[in-house]
C-alpha positions as CSV (number, residue, x, y, z in Angstrom):
1,M,-10.1,-18.4,46.1
2,N,-12.7,-16.2,44.4
3,E,-11.9,-14.2,41.3
4,K,-11.0,-11.1,43.2
5,E,-8.7,-13.0,45.5
6,K,-7.1,-14.7,42.5
7,E,-6.5,-11.3,40.9
8,I,-4.6,-10.1,44.0
9,F,-2.8,-13.4,44.2
10,R,-1.7,-13.0,40.5
11,S,-0.5,-9.4,41.2
12,F,1.8,-10.7,43.9
13,H,3.1,-13.6,41.8
14,Y,6.6,-12.2,41.4
15,R,7.1,-11.4,45.0
16,L,5.9,-14.8,46.1
17,V,8.1,-16.6,43.7
18,T,11.2,-14.7,44.6
19,S,10.6,-14.3,48.4
20,L,9.3,-17.7,49.6
21,R,11.2,-20.9,50.0
22,A,9.2,-23.9,48.8
23,E,10.7,-26.0,51.6
24,E,9.4,-23.6,54.2
25,I,5.8,-22.9,52.9
26,A,5.1,-26.5,51.7
27,P,4.9,-28.1,55.2
28,L,2.4,-25.4,56.3
29,L,0.3,-25.9,53.3
30,Y,0.4,-29.6,53.8
31,A,-0.6,-29.2,57.5
32,K,-3.7,-27.3,56.3
33,G,-4.7,-29.9,53.7
34,V,-3.8,-27.7,50.6
35,I,-1.2,-30.1,49.1
36,S,-0.8,-33.8,49.5
37,E,2.1,-35.6,51.3
38,A,3.2,-36.9,47.9
39,R,3.4,-33.4,46.5
40,Q,5.4,-32.2,49.5
41,R,7.9,-35.1,49.1
42,K,8.2,-34.4,45.4
43,L,9.1,-30.8,46.1
44,F,11.7,-31.7,48.7
45,S,13.3,-34.3,46.3
46,Q,13.9,-31.8,43.5
47,D,17.3,-30.5,44.6
48,N,18.4,-29.7,41.1
49,I,15.5,-27.4,40.4
50,P,15.8,-23.6,41.4
51,N,13.6,-22.5,44.1
52,A,11.8,-20.0,41.8
53,N,10.8,-22.9,39.5
54,K,9.4,-24.9,42.5
55,M,7.4,-21.9,43.6
56,A,6.1,-21.2,40.1
57,L,4.8,-24.9,40.0
58,L,3.4,-24.7,43.5
59,L,1.4,-21.4,43.3
60,P,-1.2,-22.5,40.8
61,T,-2.2,-25.4,43.1
62,V,-2.5,-22.9,46.0
63,S,-4.8,-20.5,44.0
64,K,-7.1,-23.5,43.1
65,R,-7.2,-25.4,46.4
66,C,-6.7,-22.8,49.1
67,S,-8.7,-19.9,50.4
68,M,-7.0,-16.5,50.7
69,S,-7.3,-16.4,54.5
70,V,-5.6,-19.9,54.9
71,F,-2.8,-18.8,52.5
72,L,-2.3,-15.5,54.4
73,D,-2.1,-17.5,57.7
74,C,0.6,-19.7,56.1
75,L,2.5,-16.6,55.0
76,H,2.4,-15.2,58.5
77,E,3.6,-18.5,60.1
78,A,6.4,-18.7,57.5
79,G,7.9,-15.5,58.7
80,F,6.4,-13.1,56.1
81,P,3.9,-11.0,58.1
82,F,4.6,-8.0,56.0
83,L,3.8,-9.8,52.7
84,S,0.6,-11.2,54.3
85,Q,-0.5,-7.7,55.5
86,N,0.2,-6.1,52.1
87,M,-1.9,-8.8,50.3
88,Q,-4.7,-8.4,52.9
89,K,-4.6,-4.6,52.5
90,Q,-4.8,-4.8,48.7
91,L,-7.8,-7.2,49.0
92,Q,-9.5,-4.8,51.2
93,I,-8.9,-1.9,48.8
94,S,-10.2,-4.0,46.0
95,Y,-13.5,-4.8,47.9
96,M,-13.9,-1.2,49.0
97,C,-13.5,0.4,45.6
98,S,-16.1,2.9,44.7
99,D,-17.9,2.9,41.5
100,V,-15.5,5.5,40.1
101,K,-12.4,3.6,41.1
102,R,-13.9,0.3,39.6
103,Q,-14.6,2.2,36.3
104,H,-11.1,3.5,36.3
105,I,-9.7,0.0,36.6
106,C,-12.0,-1.1,33.8
107,N,-10.8,1.8,31.6
108,T,-7.2,1.0,32.3
109,S,-7.5,-2.7,31.6
110,F,-9.4,-1.9,28.4
111,T,-6.7,0.5,27.3
112,E,-4.0,-2.2,28.0
113,A,-6.1,-4.7,25.9
114,F,-6.3,-2.3,23.0
115,A,-2.5,-1.7,23.2
116,E,-1.8,-5.4,23.1
117,K,-4.1,-5.8,20.0
118,V,-2.4,-2.9,18.2
119,K,1.0,-4.4,18.9
120,V,-0.1,-7.8,17.4
121,K,-1.3,-6.0,14.2
122,I,2.2,-4.2,14.0
123,H,4.1,-7.4,14.3
124,N,1.9,-9.0,11.8
125,A,2.6,-6.2,9.2
126,E,-1.0,-4.9,9.2
127,A,-0.3,-1.4,10.8
128,R,2.5,0.2,8.7
129,N,0.0,1.5,6.0
130,I,-1.8,3.5,8.6
131,A,1.3,5.0,10.3
132,L,0.3,8.4,9.1
133,D,-3.2,7.9,10.5
134,I,-1.7,7.0,13.9
135,Q,0.5,10.1,13.8
136,H,-2.5,12.2,12.9
137,W,-4.4,11.0,16.0
138,I,-1.3,11.6,18.1
139,N,-1.2,15.2,17.0
140,R,-4.9,15.7,17.8
141,L,-4.6,14.1,21.3
142,L,-1.5,16.2,22.0
143,N,-3.4,19.4,21.1
144,A,-6.3,18.3,23.3
145,I,-4.0,17.4,26.2
146,H,-2.1,20.6,26.1
147,R,-5.2,22.8,25.7
148,E,-5.6,24.5,29.1
149,D,-8.9,26.3,28.5
150,E,-11.0,23.2,28.0
151,Q,-13.1,21.9,30.8
152,R,-12.1,18.3,31.5
153,S,-12.1,15.9,34.4
154,L,-9.0,14.2,35.6
155,S,-10.3,10.9,34.3
156,Q,-10.7,12.4,30.8
157,L,-7.2,13.8,30.9
158,H,-5.9,10.3,31.9
159,Q,-7.7,8.7,29.1
160,Q,-6.3,11.0,26.5
161,A,-2.8,10.7,27.8
162,D,-3.0,6.9,28.0
163,C,-4.3,6.7,24.4
164,C,-1.6,9.0,23.1
165,F,1.2,7.2,24.9
166,I,-0.1,3.9,23.4
167,L,0.0,5.4,19.9
168,L,3.5,6.9,20.4
169,D,4.7,3.5,21.5
170,S,3.1,2.0,18.4
171,I,4.9,4.5,16.2
172,A,8.2,3.6,17.9
173,V,7.6,-0.1,17.1
174,I,6.7,0.7,13.5
175,Q,9.8,2.8,13.1
176,R,12.0,0.0,14.6
177,T,10.6,-2.7,12.4
178,H,10.2,-0.8,9.1
179,S,13.1,1.7,9.1
180,P,16.9,1.7,9.3
181,P,17.6,1.3,13.1
182,H,20.8,3.4,13.6
183,H,19.0,6.8,14.1
184,L,15.8,5.8,15.9
185,W,17.0,7.1,19.2
186,K,16.9,10.6,17.7
187,S,13.2,10.3,16.9
188,N,11.0,12.9,18.6
189,V,8.7,9.9,19.6
190,Y,10.6,9.2,22.9
191,H,10.6,12.9,23.9
192,E,6.8,13.0,23.4
193,M,6.3,9.8,25.3
194,E,8.4,11.2,28.1
195,S,6.4,14.4,28.3
196,L,3.2,12.4,28.8
197,I,4.4,10.1,31.6
198,S,3.1,12.2,34.5
199,K,-0.3,12.6,32.8
200,T,-1.0,8.9,32.3
201,T,-3.1,6.6,34.6
202,N,0.0,4.8,35.9
203,P,3.1,7.0,35.6
204,I,5.4,4.2,37.1
205,V,4.4,1.7,34.3
206,S,4.7,4.5,31.7
207,R,8.1,5.5,32.8
208,I,9.3,1.9,32.8
209,R,8.0,1.3,29.3
210,H,9.5,4.5,28.0
211,H,12.9,3.7,29.5
212,A,12.9,0.1,28.0
213,R,11.7,1.3,24.6
214,Y,14.3,4.2,24.5
215,G,17.1,1.9,25.8
216,V,16.6,-0.4,22.8
217,A,16.7,2.5,20.4
218,L,19.9,3.7,22.0
219,Y,21.6,0.4,21.7
220,L,20.6,0.0,18.1
221,G,22.2,3.4,17.5
222,D,25.4,2.2,19.2
223,Q,24.9,4.4,22.2
224,D,25.9,1.5,24.4
225,Q,26.6,3.1,27.8
226,K,23.4,5.3,27.8
227,A,21.4,2.4,26.5
228,M,22.4,0.2,29.4
229,E,21.6,2.9,31.9
230,Y,18.0,3.2,30.7
231,L,17.5,-0.6,30.4
232,E,18.9,-1.3,33.9
233,A,16.8,1.5,35.4
234,A,13.7,0.0,33.7
235,M,14.4,-3.5,34.9
236,N,15.2,-2.4,38.5
237,D,12.1,-0.2,38.7
238,A,10.0,-3.1,37.2
239,K,11.1,-5.5,39.9
240,A,10.7,-2.9,42.6
241,F,7.4,-1.4,41.8
242,L,5.4,-3.7,39.5
243,F,3.1,-6.4,40.8
244,S,2.1,-7.8,37.4
245,G,4.3,-10.6,36.1
246,R,3.4,-9.7,32.6
247,D,4.7,-6.1,33.0
248,I,8.0,-7.3,34.3
249,G,8.3,-9.9,31.6
250,N,7.5,-7.5,28.9
251,C,10.1,-5.1,30.3
252,M,12.7,-7.9,30.6
253,F,12.1,-8.6,26.9
254,A,14.0,-5.4,26.1
255,L,16.9,-6.4,28.3
256,V,17.1,-9.8,26.6
257,N,17.3,-8.1,23.1
258,Y,20.1,-5.9,24.5
259,R,22.0,-8.8,25.7
260,L,21.7,-10.7,22.4
261,K,23.0,-7.7,20.6
262,R,25.8,-7.4,23.2
263,L,26.6,-11.1,22.7
264,A,27.3,-10.3,19.1
265,N,29.9,-7.8,20.1
266,T,31.6,-9.7,22.8
267,N,31.5,-13.4,21.5
268,S,31.6,-14.2,25.2
269,H,30.4,-17.6,26.5
270,T,29.7,-16.0,29.8
271,E,27.5,-13.4,28.2
272,K,25.7,-16.3,26.5
273,I,25.0,-18.1,29.8
274,K,23.8,-14.9,31.3
275,T,21.4,-14.3,28.5
276,L,20.1,-17.9,28.7
277,N,19.6,-17.6,32.4
278,L,17.7,-14.2,31.9
279,I,15.4,-15.9,29.4
280,E,14.7,-18.8,31.7
281,E,13.8,-16.4,34.4
282,S,11.4,-14.6,32.1
283,F,9.3,-17.6,31.4
284,H,8.1,-17.6,35.0
285,F,6.6,-14.2,34.9
286,F,3.7,-15.4,32.7
287,E,2.7,-18.5,34.6
288,N,-0.4,-17.0,36.1
289,E,-1.6,-15.0,33.0
290,D,-4.5,-16.0,30.8
291,G,-4.0,-18.8,28.5
292,D,-3.6,-16.8,25.2
293,I,-1.2,-14.3,26.8
294,R,0.8,-17.1,28.5
295,Q,1.0,-19.0,25.2
296,I,2.0,-16.0,23.0
297,W,4.8,-14.8,25.4
298,R,6.1,-18.4,25.8
299,L,6.5,-18.4,22.0
300,I,8.3,-15.0,22.1
301,Y,10.8,-16.2,24.7
302,L,11.3,-19.6,23.0
303,D,12.2,-17.5,19.9
304,K,14.8,-15.6,22.1
305,K,16.1,-18.9,23.6
306,A,16.6,-20.5,20.2
307,S,18.4,-17.3,18.9
308,C,20.8,-17.4,21.8
309,L,21.5,-21.1,21.6
310,L,22.1,-20.7,17.8
311,A,24.1,-17.5,18.0
312,L,21.6,-15.2,16.2
313,E,21.1,-11.5,16.7
314,P,17.5,-10.3,17.3
315,T,17.4,-9.4,13.5
316,G,18.6,-12.9,12.4
317,R,22.3,-12.0,11.5
318,Y,24.7,-14.8,12.6
319,I,27.0,-14.2,15.5
320,R,30.4,-15.3,14.3
321,N,33.2,-16.9,16.4
322,I,31.1,-18.2,19.2
323,E,30.8,-21.9,20.0
324,I,27.6,-23.8,19.4
325,S,27.8,-27.1,21.2
326,K,25.9,-30.3,20.6
327,E,23.8,-29.6,23.7
328,D,22.9,-26.2,22.3
329,L,21.8,-27.7,19.1
330,K,19.6,-30.3,21.0
331,S,18.0,-27.5,23.2
332,A,17.4,-25.3,20.1
333,R,15.8,-28.2,18.3
334,E,13.4,-28.7,21.2
335,C,12.5,-25.0,21.3
336,L,11.8,-25.0,17.5
337,C,9.8,-28.2,17.7
338,E,7.5,-26.6,20.3
339,M,7.2,-23.4,18.2
340,D,6.5,-25.4,15.1
341,K,3.4,-26.9,16.8
342,Q,1.9,-23.4,17.3
343,I,3.1,-21.7,14.1
344,E,-0.5,-20.8,13.2
345,I,-0.7,-18.3,16.0
346,M,2.6,-16.7,15.3
347,D,2.7,-13.2,13.8
348,K,4.7,-12.7,10.6
349,R,7.7,-11.2,12.4
350,R,7.9,-14.2,14.8
351,K,7.7,-16.5,11.8
352,I,10.6,-14.7,10.2
353,H,12.8,-15.3,13.3
354,F,11.5,-18.9,13.4
355,Y,12.7,-19.6,9.8
356,H,16.0,-17.8,10.6
357,A,16.6,-20.3,13.4
358,R,15.5,-23.2,11.4
359,A,17.9,-22.3,8.7
360,R,20.8,-21.9,11.1
361,L,20.0,-25.3,12.7
362,A,19.9,-26.9,9.3
363,E,23.2,-25.4,8.3
364,E,24.8,-26.7,11.5
365,E,23.6,-30.1,10.5
366,S,25.0,-29.7,7.0
367,K,21.5,-29.7,5.4
368,F,22.2,-26.7,3.2
369,C,19.3,-27.1,0.8
370,I,16.8,-27.2,3.6
371,A,18.4,-24.1,5.1
372,E,18.0,-22.3,1.8
373,G,14.4,-23.2,1.7
374,Y,13.8,-21.8,5.2
375,L,15.6,-18.6,4.2
376,K,13.4,-18.3,1.1
377,E,10.3,-18.5,3.4
378,A,11.7,-15.8,5.6
379,Y,12.4,-13.6,2.5
380,K,8.7,-13.9,1.3
381,L,7.5,-12.8,4.8
382,C,10.0,-9.9,4.9
383,V,8.9,-8.6,1.6
384,D,5.3,-9.0,2.3
385,G,5.6,-7.4,5.8
386,G,8.1,-4.7,4.8
387,Y,10.5,-5.5,7.6
388,F,13.6,-3.5,6.9
389,S,16.4,-4.9,9.0
390,E,15.3,-8.6,8.6
391,L,15.0,-8.2,4.8
392,Q,18.5,-6.8,4.5
393,I,19.9,-9.8,6.4
394,V,18.0,-12.5,4.6
395,K,19.1,-10.9,1.2
396,E,22.7,-11.0,2.4
397,K,22.5,-14.7,3.3
398,L,20.7,-15.7,0.0
399,N,23.0,-13.5,-2.1
400,G,25.9,-15.1,-0.3
401,N,24.7,-18.4,-1.5
402,N,24.1,-17.0,-5.1
403,V,20.5,-17.7,-4.7
404,L,19.0,-14.2,-4.9
405,N,19.7,-11.8,-7.7
406,D,17.4,-8.9,-6.6
407,N,19.2,-5.6,-6.6
408,T,16.0,-3.6,-6.1
409,D,16.2,-1.1,-3.3
410,F,13.7,-1.8,-0.6
411,T,11.3,1.0,0.4
412,M,7.8,1.0,1.7
413,D,4.7,2.9,0.8
414,G,4.5,5.9,3.1
415,I,7.8,5.1,4.9
416,E,11.0,6.0,3.0
417,E,14.5,5.0,4.0
418,C,16.0,8.1,5.5
419,S,18.6,9.1,8.1
420,N,15.9,10.7,10.3
421,P,12.9,8.2,10.5
422,S,10.7,10.8,12.1
423,Q,10.5,12.5,8.7
424,A,8.4,9.6,7.6
425,F,5.7,10.5,10.1
426,E,5.1,14.2,9.2
427,E,2.1,15.8,10.7
428,R,-1.0,15.8,8.5
429,P,-3.1,19.0,8.5
430,C,-6.5,18.6,10.1
431,S,-9.7,20.0,8.6
432,K,-11.8,22.6,10.4
433,I,-14.3,19.9,11.4
434,E,-11.6,17.6,12.7
435,M,-9.9,20.4,14.8
436,T,-13.2,21.3,16.5
437,D,-14.0,17.6,17.0
438,S,-10.6,17.1,18.5
439,L,-11.5,19.3,21.4
440,T,-14.6,17.3,22.4
441,R,-14.7,14.8,25.2
442,N,-15.2,12.0,22.7
443,I,-11.8,12.3,21.1
444,V,-10.4,9.1,22.7
445,T,-13.6,7.2,21.6
446,T,-13.3,8.4,18.1
447,C,-9.6,7.8,17.9
448,I,-9.8,4.1,19.1
449,S,-12.9,3.4,17.0
450,D,-11.1,4.8,13.9
451,I,-7.9,2.8,14.4
452,S,-9.8,-0.3,15.3
453,R,-11.9,0.0,12.1
454,K,-8.7,0.4,10.0
455,L,-6.9,-2.4,11.7
456,N,-10.0,-4.7,11.9
457,I,-9.9,-4.9,15.7
458,E,-13.2,-6.2,17.1
459,R,-15.0,-2.9,16.5
460,S,-18.3,-4.1,18.3
461,S,-16.3,-4.9,21.5
462,V,-14.5,-1.6,21.3
463,K,-17.7,0.4,21.0
464,R,-19.3,-1.6,23.8
465,K,-16.3,-1.0,26.2
466,L,-16.0,2.7,25.3
467,S,-19.7,3.3,25.8
468,E,-19.5,1.7,29.2
469,S,-16.7,4.1,30.2
470,E,-18.5,7.3,29.3
């Protein structure tokens, strides 16, 4: 397959994994010389492996050794003509894209890449000090978006809305990681995100992300029923409308966090099994992503798997009165060993979770001095990164062991502990020059360049991409 065919193939990854039966498609692929007889026999002999796992292992071979036309023929012969037709249609649309359409796709993918980089900076504690700057740009973008007398193309409006949505999502993550969580759902951030959904490039993806983010905030605020409604709606829409495995896996991450929190309230073994099954399913959504993305998200879900096995809430607090079996400890140890080999690419927040899990495993093995050492490492990272919830829990554990005698209240520069976190992100007044500049067509360019400079995000790459889009 060429690169364009592989792109379409990846976009249909979830549908192929969940729709096809390995036992049905493998003989057709073998007959056309795509897979060997030995590979076919091996697939048939793996009765204990779920079909989705078999398909996830088979599809990379197909994309490397099979042309799109041959694969579509196999789909048709296997009884999936509608799927074959849909893939053929998407491929034709891809080849027939006009220059404008191609540029639009380029802009969208760049915006997504920028969002990913900002998110990494947030989880590595590098963005909290520019929270007010981010809110400042949100205000300017909202002013530009809602200004009706300015002459703008639809593409420019989409760019402004996409950028503003990303920044609002960033503020939501900063609030969740650096503020008391119980009142986050009252933050005006979610209302502003919702108001932009229809104006963004892809309203379906925007709505799903908003529902997932808001659902987590609701659950942290003990609004359980409403939280579940938003999270289930996000997950159902993701599976129904999204082609990208990463988008679905990203959305499922919110549901996994919800289930871990719910496990703490129910202490149910059944809930634990459901959560582990959901995590195992999530791994497969990143099989066809690029190496870095696949690796990072695998670490994220290994973190969640270890947390579930060791009965840890997302913040690291122990879940009491739930059994941790020897098999659980063995599986958790395997997860942590794999994570340990890649600790250099983990962000600070992921390392905190890693040390929490290491400490929990050491305690279960009665290695209390080692557990204390891991907690001290987590404490240093919490203080350095300003992670509110995680720090409170590490302090509780160390104080419980009479290790820590630090009674200093924890606050951060620019973000005070308060019952309404949105107060920490008050609007900053704009100067006259800034206000006139905010109405120009270059506002997105200036915004992204400014934030990239302050977060040290590959400024040369940002400028190059933005210049190409204008």
